C-alpha positions as CSV (number, residue, x, y, z in Angstrom):
1,M,0.0,0.0,0.0
2,N,1.3,3.4,-1.0
3,G,-0.7,5.4,1.6
4,K,-3.3,5.1,4.3
5,Y,-6.9,6.0,3.4
6,A,-9.7,6.9,5.8
7,L,-13.4,7.0,4.8
8,V,-15.7,9.3,6.7
9,T,-19.4,8.9,6.0
10,G,-21.2,12.2,6.2
11,G,-17.8,13.8,6.2
12,G,-18.6,17.1,4.6
13,R,-19.9,19.1,7.6
14,G,-20.3,19.3,11.3
15,I,-18.6,16.5,13.3
16,G,-17.8,14.7,10.0
17,R,-15.9,17.6,8.7
18,A,-13.9,18.0,11.9
19,I,-13.0,14.3,11.8
20,S,-12.0,14.5,8.1
21,L,-9.8,17.5,8.8
22,R,-8.2,15.9,11.8
23,L,-7.5,12.6,10.1
24,A,-5.9,14.5,7.2
25,R,-3.7,16.3,9.6
26,D,-2.7,13.0,11.0
27,G,-1.5,11.9,7.6
28,F,-4.5,10.0,6.2
29,K,-5.8,10.5,2.7
30,V,-9.4,11.2,3.4
31,I,-12.4,10.0,1.4
32,V,-15.2,12.5,2.2
33,N,-18.6,10.7,1.7
34,Y,-21.7,12.8,1.2
35,L,-25.1,12.5,-0.3
36,S,-26.8,15.9,-1.0
37,H,-24.5,18.7,0.1
38,D,-22.1,18.9,-2.8
39,D,-20.9,22.3,-1.8
40,T,-19.9,21.5,1.8
41,A,-18.2,18.3,0.7
42,A,-16.2,20.1,-1.9
43,E,-15.3,22.8,0.7
44,T,-14.1,20.2,3.1
45,V,-11.9,18.6,0.4
46,D,-10.6,22.0,-0.5
47,M,-9.8,22.8,3.2
48,I,-7.8,19.6,3.5
49,R,-5.9,20.2,0.3
50,R,-5.1,23.8,1.2
51,A,-3.6,22.5,4.5
52,G,-1.3,20.2,2.5
53,G,-3.4,17.0,2.8
54,E,-5.0,14.7,0.3
55,A,-8.7,14.2,0.0
56,E,-11.5,13.4,-2.4
57,A,-15.3,13.5,-2.2
58,L,-17.3,10.4,-2.9
59,R,-21.1,10.6,-3.2
60,F,-23.3,7.7,-2.2
61,D,-26.3,7.0,0.0
62,V,-25.2,4.9,2.9
63,C,-28.7,3.4,3.2
64,D,-28.5,2.0,-0.4
65,G,-26.4,-1.2,-0.5
66,A,-26.1,-1.1,-4.3
67,Q,-24.9,2.5,-4.3
68,V,-22.4,1.8,-1.5
69,N,-21.0,-1.2,-3.3
70,A,-20.8,0.6,-6.7
71,A,-19.1,3.6,-5.2
72,L,-16.5,1.7,-3.2
73,E,-15.9,-0.8,-6.0
74,G,-15.3,2.1,-8.4
75,W,-12.9,3.7,-5.9
76,Q,-11.0,0.4,-5.6
77,E,-10.7,0.2,-9.4
78,R,-9.2,3.7,-9.4
79,H,-6.8,2.8,-6.5
80,P,-5.9,-0.9,-7.2
81,D,-2.9,-0.9,-4.9
82,E,-4.6,0.8,-2.0
83,M,-7.2,0.0,0.7
84,I,-9.3,1.9,3.2
85,S,-7.7,1.2,6.6
86,V,-9.9,3.5,8.7
87,L,-13.7,3.8,8.5
88,V,-15.7,6.3,10.5
89,N,-19.4,5.6,10.4
90,N,-20.6,9.2,11.0
91,A,-23.6,9.6,8.8
92,G,-26.8,10.2,10.7
93,I,-30.0,12.2,10.8
94,R,-32.4,13.5,13.4
95,K,-36.2,13.5,13.0
96,D,-37.3,14.3,16.6
97,N,-40.9,13.9,17.8
98,L,-42.8,12.2,20.6
99,L,-43.4,8.6,19.6
100,I,-47.2,9.0,19.6
101,W,-46.9,11.7,16.9
102,M,-43.9,10.2,15.0
103,K,-44.4,9.4,11.4
104,H,-43.4,6.0,10.1
105,D,-40.9,7.6,7.6
106,D,-39.2,9.5,10.3
107,W,-38.8,6.4,12.3
108,Q,-37.6,4.4,9.3
109,N,-35.2,7.0,7.8
110,V,-33.4,7.6,11.1
111,L,-32.8,3.9,11.7
112,R,-31.9,3.2,8.1
113,T,-29.3,6.0,8.0
114,T,-27.5,4.8,11.1
115,L,-28.0,1.1,11.1
116,D,-28.3,0.2,7.4
117,G,-25.5,2.7,6.8
118,F,-23.3,0.9,9.3
119,F,-24.1,-2.5,7.8
120,Y,-23.6,-1.7,4.1
121,V,-20.5,0.5,4.5
122,T,-18.7,-1.6,7.1
123,K,-19.4,-4.8,5.2
124,A,-17.9,-3.2,2.0
125,V,-14.6,-2.3,3.7
126,L,-14.2,-5.2,6.1
127,K,-13.0,-7.9,3.7
128,P,-9.8,-6.1,2.7
129,M,-9.1,-5.3,6.4
130,I,-9.5,-9.0,7.2
131,R,-7.2,-10.0,4.4
132,V,-4.3,-7.8,5.6
133,H,-5.1,-8.2,9.4
134,Y,-5.5,-4.5,10.0
135,G,-8.2,-2.0,10.3
136,R,-9.8,0.7,12.5
137,I,-13.6,1.3,12.6
138,V,-15.1,4.1,14.6
139,N,-18.9,4.4,14.9
140,I,-20.3,7.8,15.9
141,A,-23.1,7.0,18.5
142,S,-24.7,9.4,20.9
143,L,-25.6,10.2,24.5
144,S,-29.1,9.6,23.3
145,G,-28.3,6.0,22.5
146,L,-26.9,5.4,26.0
147,S,-29.4,7.2,28.2
148,G,-32.4,7.8,25.9
149,L,-33.9,11.2,25.4
150,P,-37.6,12.2,25.2
151,G,-38.6,13.0,21.6
152,Q,-35.8,10.9,20.2
153,T,-37.1,7.4,20.4
154,N,-36.0,6.8,16.8
155,Y,-32.6,8.4,17.3
156,S,-32.0,6.7,20.6
157,T,-32.9,3.3,19.1
158,A,-30.6,3.8,16.1
159,K,-27.6,4.9,18.2
160,G,-28.2,2.3,20.9
161,G,-28.3,-0.3,18.2
162,L,-25.0,1.0,16.8
163,V,-23.4,0.6,20.2
164,A,-24.6,-3.0,20.4
165,A,-23.3,-3.7,16.8
166,T,-20.0,-2.2,17.8
167,K,-19.6,-4.6,20.7
168,S,-20.7,-7.6,18.7
169,L,-18.6,-7.0,15.6
170,A,-15.5,-6.4,17.8
171,Q,-15.8,-10.0,19.0
172,E,-16.0,-11.3,15.4
173,V,-12.9,-9.6,14.0
174,S,-10.6,-8.4,16.7
175,R,-8.4,-11.5,16.2
176,K,-7.8,-10.2,12.7
177,G,-6.1,-7.0,13.9
178,I,-9.2,-4.9,13.5
179,T,-10.6,-2.7,16.2
180,I,-14.1,-1.5,16.4
181,N,-15.2,1.2,18.8
182,A,-17.9,3.7,19.2
183,V,-17.8,7.4,20.3
184,A,-20.9,8.8,22.0
185,P,-21.0,12.6,21.9
186,G,-23.2,14.6,24.2
187,Y,-24.3,18.1,23.1
188,I,-21.9,19.3,20.5
189,K,-22.0,22.7,18.8
190,T,-23.1,21.8,15.3
191,G,-26.0,22.4,12.9
192,M,-27.8,19.5,14.5
193,T,-28.0,21.2,17.8
194,E,-28.9,24.8,16.6
195,D,-32.6,24.2,17.2
196,L,-32.1,23.4,20.9
197,D,-32.6,25.9,23.8
198,Q,-28.8,26.1,24.4
199,V,-29.1,28.2,27.6
200,T,-31.3,25.7,29.3
201,V,-29.3,22.7,28.0
202,R,-26.0,24.1,29.2
203,R,-27.4,24.2,32.8
204,T,-27.7,20.4,32.6
205,I,-24.1,19.8,31.6
206,P,-21.6,19.6,34.4
207,A,-18.9,21.2,32.2
208,G,-21.2,24.1,31.6
209,R,-20.8,24.2,27.9
210,F,-21.4,22.4,24.6
211,G,-18.5,20.4,23.2
212,T,-16.8,21.2,19.9
213,P,-16.6,19.0,16.8
214,E,-12.8,19.2,17.1
215,E,-12.9,17.6,20.5
216,V,-14.9,14.7,19.1
217,A,-12.5,14.5,16.2
218,A,-9.5,14.2,18.6
219,L,-11.0,11.2,20.3
220,V,-11.8,9.6,16.9
221,A,-8.2,10.2,15.7
222,F,-6.9,8.5,18.8
223,L,-9.1,5.4,18.2
224,A,-7.9,5.4,14.6
225,S,-4.2,5.4,15.6
226,E,-1.7,2.7,16.4
227,D,-1.8,3.8,20.1
228,A,-5.4,2.4,20.4
229,S,-4.6,-1.1,19.2
230,Y,-5.7,-2.7,22.5
231,I,-9.0,-0.9,22.7
232,T,-11.9,-2.6,21.0
233,G,-15.6,-3.1,21.5
234,E,-15.8,0.1,23.6
235,C,-18.2,3.0,23.6
236,I,-16.4,6.1,24.9
237,S,-18.6,9.0,26.0
238,I,-17.6,12.6,25.3
239,N,-20.3,14.6,27.0
240,G,-18.9,17.1,29.5
241,G,-20.0,14.8,32.4
242,L,-23.7,14.6,31.4
243,Y,-25.0,11.0,32.1
């Protein structure tokens, strides 16, 4: 292999952008996955290149197995001597509502983005990792998936399922030199939290503030590094002490 590649799903903005930038800073060639925000994905790629790193944008819907396979097979054909050694399953959406009022599509789409996305993308990159006995997979979960939050039954279910999948897959492939861990952010200052009453929410956080995407990215970068080779099957919270 001529270089190390990292794939970040939903990597064009928010936490995904911060992770993409940090992994590029750490020497990875970053594949920035996106679905509908061409401009932000292109901007993230440009930010990495201007900082001296290497990156490319790759459009596909993580929920669609055929799209995932076609995109990643196409990437592999263009990079026959390379492999993706780090995968960050970051793509996710929120469609909050009380369960009694929740629409079926809002339930289904939230679960599909997180869980089907994990299944399709992870399965696509796992075989080369097994072949070379090396890989790092980091799943972006959530405080909501650990403690549950009212109005987020769909999101809590999706992220809780992602934590369980992390623990299970770790037992399947850790002997192959592959680590699988989850990161569970609390309230992070991104577009996904702009609609919250931030003054009220801050009062519930022992640290007294929202986290930053860069703080989450630093944790992900550690789990993607050689230093984290004996950590697997874990879900690490980054939440300012809010449990």
